[in-house]
N, C-alpha and C positions, 0 to 999 in steps of 0.2 A: 696545464696552467697557461702555457704560452698561447695555445689555441683559443682558450677562453678569453684571454686578454685581447687577442687579435679580433675576435668576434665582437667584443665590446667596442673596439675602435670602429669597426664596420657599422654597427648599429648607431653609434654616436654620430658619425659622419653622415649617415643616411638621414637620420632625424634632423640634424642641423640643416642639411640641404633642403629638406621638405619645408621646414619652418622659414628659412631665408627666402626660398622660392615663393612661398605663400605670401610673404610680405611684399616681395617684388611684384608679384602678380596683382596684388591689391592696389599698388601704386602705379600699375600699368607699365611696369618695366619688365618686358618679356624676354629680354636677351639672356637672363640668368638661366633660362631653360636650355641654353646651348652649352652650359658648363659640362655636363656628362659627355657630350659629343666631343668637345675640345679635349677633355681628359683622355678619352679613347684614342683620339688622333695622336696626342702626345705620347701615350704609352706605346702605340704601334710604331711611331717614329723612332722611339728609343730602343724597343726590344724586337720589333719585327717589321722592318721597312718593306720587305717584299709583300706582306699582307696589306700594308697601307697602300702600296701601288695598286694592288688588285682591287682594293676598296674604291680607289679613285676611278678605275675602269668601270666598275659597277655603277658608280654615281654619275658618270659622264652623261648618259642619255637623260637623266633626271635633272641635270644642272640647268640653272636659269641664268641667261646672259643679261647683264645690266648694260645698257647702251649709253653712249654719249657721256661718259665720265670725263673728268678733267684730263686734258691732253688728247682727246679724241679717240681714246681706246675704251673698249668695253671690258667687263670683268665677269667671268662665269663663276657662279656660286653654287655649291661650296667647293668645287674642284680646283680652280686655279690657285687660290691661296694655299691649299694643301700641296699642290704640285710645286709651287714656289718654295715652300718649306722643305720638301724632300730634296729639291735641288741644292739648297743651302747646306743641308746636312751632308749630302754626298760630296760637295765641293770642299767643305771643312775637313771631312775625313781624308780626302785625297791630298789636301795641303799638309795634313798631319802625317799621313803615311801613304805614299804612292803604292797602290796595290791593284791597279787595273791590269787586266789580262793583255799582255803584249800582242797576242795573236789577233785580238779584236782591234787594238790600236793600229796595227800594221795592215788591217784589211782594206782593200780598195774603197769600199763603201765608207768606212770611217774617215779615210783620207779625204774623200770627196766632201763629206759632211763638214769636216774641219775647214776645208778650203772655202766652202760656202759661208760658214759662220764668220770666218776671218774677213771675207770681202764685205759682208753685211756690216761688220764692225768698222771697217775702213770708210765705207760710204755713209755710215752714221756720223762720222767725224766731219765729212765734207757736206753733210745734208743741209738743206735750206732750213729745216726744222729739226735741229739735233735732239731736242727733248722727245719729240714724237718718234724719231728714229731709234733712239736708245731704248725707249719703252718697247718698241717693236722688237729690237734685238733681245731684250731680256725675256719677253714673252716667247720668242722663238727658242731661246736657250733653255727655258724651263721645260718645254716639250721635248727637245732633243736630248737634254741631259737625263731626264727621268725615263722617257719611253724608248730612247735609242740606247744610250750608254748603260743606264741601269737595266734597261730592257734586255740587253744581251746577257747580262749577268742573271737576270730573272729566268730567262729561257735556257740557261744552262741545265736547269731541271726540265726535262723533255715534257713532262705532263703539264707544266705551267703554260705551254703554248696553247694547248686546248682549253685550259682553265680560263685564260685571258679571253679567248673567243667567246666562251659561254657567258662570261661576266659582262660582255657587251651585248651579246645576242638576246639574252633573257630580258633585261630591263628595257632594251630598245623595243622588244615585242610588246611590252606593256604600253609604251608610248604610241606604237602603231595602232593598238586596239583602241586606246583613248582617242586618237586622231580619227579613226574610222567611225567610232560612235558619234563624235561631234560632227563629222562630215555627213553622216547618214541623216542627221537631223535637218540638213539643208539640201537633201537630195543629191549629194555628191557634186555640188556646183563647182565648175572648173575654176571660176574666179576666186572663190573662197578657199580653194585648195592651196592657194599661194601662202596662206598664213594660218590655216586651221590647226596646225601642229604647234603653234606657239602656246605657252612661253618656253617650251622645252627645246624646240628648234625654230630658229628665226624665220625661215621660209622653206618652201617646198624643195628648193634646189639642193641645199645641204642634206635635208631629210632624204631626198631621192638618191643622192650620192652615196650615203651610208647604206641605204637599202641595197643598192647595186654592189657595193664593196663586200658586204657580208653574204650575198646570194650564193657565190661559189662555196663559201665555207659551210653553209647550211646543207648544200648538196653533199659535201664530204661526210657530214655527220649522218645524213640520211642513208647513204650508200655504203658506209663502212661496216662490213659484217663482223668486225671485231667487237662492236658495241652490242649490248643486249637489245632485245626487241622493244623494251619499254623506252630506252634512250632513243632508239631510231624512230619510234612512234612520236615521241616528244619533238624530235627534230623535224619530222614531217608536218606536224601541227604548226610549228614555228614557220616552216617554209610556206605553208598555205597563207599564214598571216602576212608574211613578207611579200608574197605575190600580190595579195589584195592591196597592201600598202603601196607597192610599186605602181600598180595600175591606177589607183586613185590619187597618187601624188601628182599625176599629170606632168612629170618631170621628163622632158624629152631628152635632155642630156644623159640621164640615167639609162634610158633605153638604148641610146647610141653607145654608151660605154659597155653595156652588156653585149651588144652586137660585136664590138671590137674584141671583147674578152672571148667570145665564141670563136672568132677568127683566130685569135692567139692560141686557143685550145687545139684547133685543127692543125695549126702550124707545129705545135709542140708534139702532137701525136704523129705527125709526119716527120718529126725529127729534123726540122729545118734549122740550120745553125743560126744563132742570134746575129752574127755579123752579116749574114745574107739578108735577114729581115731588116737590119739597120740600113744597109745599102739600098734595099728596095724602097724603104720609107723615105730616104733622102732623095731618091730618084723621083718618087711620086710628088714630094714637096717641091722639087725643082721644076717639074712639069707644070704643077699648079701655079707656081710663081710666074712662069713664062706665059701661061695662057690665062692669067687671072682676069683680064678684061672680058674674054669670051665666057669664062665661068660665071662671072658676076652678071653678065647680060642674060645668061640662061636662067640663073636663079631669080632674077627680077621678074621673070614671067610667072612665077608662082605667087599667087595672092591668097592662098589658103591660110586663114588665121587659126590660132589655137582653138580647139573645140573639145567638147565632151565625147564626141564620136572618135573612137580609137584610130580609125584609118585616116580621118581628116587631121587628127592631132599629130600623127606621124608625118603626114604630108607637110604640115606647117613648119617642120624643123628647118626646111631650106627656104622659107619665105623671108626674103629680105626687102620686100616691097611695102607690105602693110602691117606685118606683125611687129607691134611696139617693142616687145621684149627683145627680139632679134635685132631690130634697128637700133635700140639703145645700146646693145652690146657693141655694135659696129661703131657707134658714136664714141663710146668709151675707148675702144681699141684705137680708133683714128687719133683721138686726143693723146693717148699714150705714145703712139708712134711719133707724133709731133714733139712731145716732150723728150723722147729719146733722141730725135734728130738735133734738138737744141743742146742736150747734154749726153752724148753717147757713151762717155767713159765712166764717170762717177754717178750719173743720174741725179735725181732730185732728192734722194734720201729714202731709205726703207720706211714704208708705212705712210709716205707723204702724198701718195697719188690723190686721195680723196680731197686733200687740201689745195692741190695745185692744178688739177686738170681743167677747172672751169674756163679759164681764158683760152684754152687750146681747143675748145669746141667751135665748130663752124655752124652758123645759123641754119644752113640748108640740111645739116645732118642731125639736128636736134629732133627729139620726139616729144610726144605728149607727157612722157615721164622724165624728161631731162630737167636739169636744174641749173640756174645761173650761179648758184652759190657753191656748187660742187660738193654738196653735202649728202648725197644719197649713194654711198657705197664705193666700191673699189673698181679695179680695172676689169673685173670679171674674167680673169685668166691667170693661172699659176705661172705662165710663161711671159706674157706681155707685161704683167705687173712688175716683176723683177727687172725686166728690160728697161723700163722707164725710171724705176726707182733706184736701181743699182747699176745701171749701164749694161753694156754687152757682157762683161764678166759676171754680173749678177745672174743673168740668164744662163750663161755657159756653166757656171758652177752648179746651179740647180739641175740643169739637164745632165750634167756629169753624174750627179747622185742617182738619177733615174737610170742612166745607162749602166752604171755599176751594179745597181740592184737587179736590173733585168738580166744582165750578163751572168751574174752569180746565180740567179734563179734558174735560168736556162741550163747552165752547166750542171747544177745540182740535179735537175730533173733528168738530164741525160745520163748522169753517172751514178746516182744513188741506186743501191741494190735492194734496200729494205722497202717493201711495197707501201707500207703505211706512211713512212717518211716522204717517199716520192710523191704520194698522193697529197700529203699535207703541203709540200712545196708547191705543187701544182695549184691548189686552191688559194694559197697565200699570194702566189704570183698573179693569178687571174684577178683576185680582189684588188691587188695593187694596180694592175692594168686598168681596171674600171676607173680607179681614182685619177690616174694620170691622163686618161682620156677625158674624163669629166673636167679635169683641170684646164683643158683647152678653152672651156666655155665659162668656168666659174673658179673662184679661189676661196678656200676655206681653211688654209693652214694657219691662219691666225686665230682659229677657234678650237676649243677642246674637242668638240664633236667630231671633227675630222682629224686633227693632229694626233689625238690619242691612238686611234687605229692605224693611221698612216705610218707614224714612226714606230709603232708596235710591230706592224707587218715588216718594216725594214729590218728591225732588230731580230725578228724571227728568222728571216732569210740568212742573216749574218750568223746568228747563233747555231742554226742547223749546219751551216758551212763549217764553222769552227769546232763545234762540240759534238754534232750528231751525224756526221757523214758516215760513221761506221756503225750505225744502229743495228745492222744485220749481224755483225760480229758480237755486239753486246747481247742481242737476243739469243744467240746460240752459245753464249758463254765464252767465246774466244777472247773477248776483251771486256774489262770492267768499266762500268760507267764512271766518268769523272765525278768527284764529289762537288756539290754546289758550294761556291764560296759564300761566306757570311756577308750579310748586308751591313 
């Protein structure tokens, strides 16, 4: 009787929806079609928040960014409203009952993340454009809260780490195939490659950055013999698609980032300690600073512009004489440094660079793609941007996050006994390294395309350190796996 009554309700509601939707469609009101999707999201938010997070990961490559909304910020649909909702649910739960794992809270990476967020908050108060800065802070918060803090809880279940990766890899492969088909219709023209992947990815730089970031991950799935032949074959097919996507993205920064990841791989295999690498990097940076004039003079001799020819395209990476893209980056960086010199401590405010940099450009440094309105993008660097927007501490706190993640990753790789977990840490670390390398030339952490995997990878490293460092004992039955906490 109860089952029959419930079935009657289901049929009644279904028929009512069809009739109402038909009327709405007749009057050209199409938004009612979204009701089932909204109901699904609400149900997942209430009963299965972990699945909702995974759904967002899957939707991220398909999300479409709406630019130039009020306040100067864009919005990615449908992902960012859902992410914002997840953040609110999490924060309300924490206010009601503090239940977050103290081991994650006390982790060096978490402390560095909180320091960075705190400084962004302080410099939002002192900002020239507080509304823009607080919008920037909220956007940063929803990525960090959902994909780092909730991510560590999600990855307490070991299999969720690999599920997260597949849920980005597969839909992104669909976007790559779509891009290659569109690109083939114009003979893979290098100029059109800059925007052929729109509306899903705004330009080829963020597209190339994600291709590079997931490249090591695909190699892990291809070479891991624990997987069945069919799964490894599927991973190989995806790898071929990613290689083609990378080649025809014409994204030079992505190729550079993969080269740096390869060097990092060699260093890890040689078991070079992280502090030695850090000291060596600081030494190279110091030498480059001392001899910057000589280096610039050498680079100015290169006049090879970007080209469809692979060798020439690689050669154009160091062209700072005629390549408009490289010259515009230098123009933006110089403007950012002048902004920093004027306000070295608090900066101009998070997210305000694109509104403030125009007066700091010099006429002799402008290019054919420069603008007097200062309305075409950001500082093109994950490091120089925070420097001018949040001052010296803005850069320092962000770099501290990177150092803590790398230090944790290196330590895990050298100490873990379980082979699969060790390999997983390796590819997560290499993927992370591709992004922080790419971040020297571009910045995308204000977008879901990059922030979802970036903070997800950071959460994976921390979760493995806190929950899965004894995987070998769990596999042999010496220790029981910790239960996953409820969302």
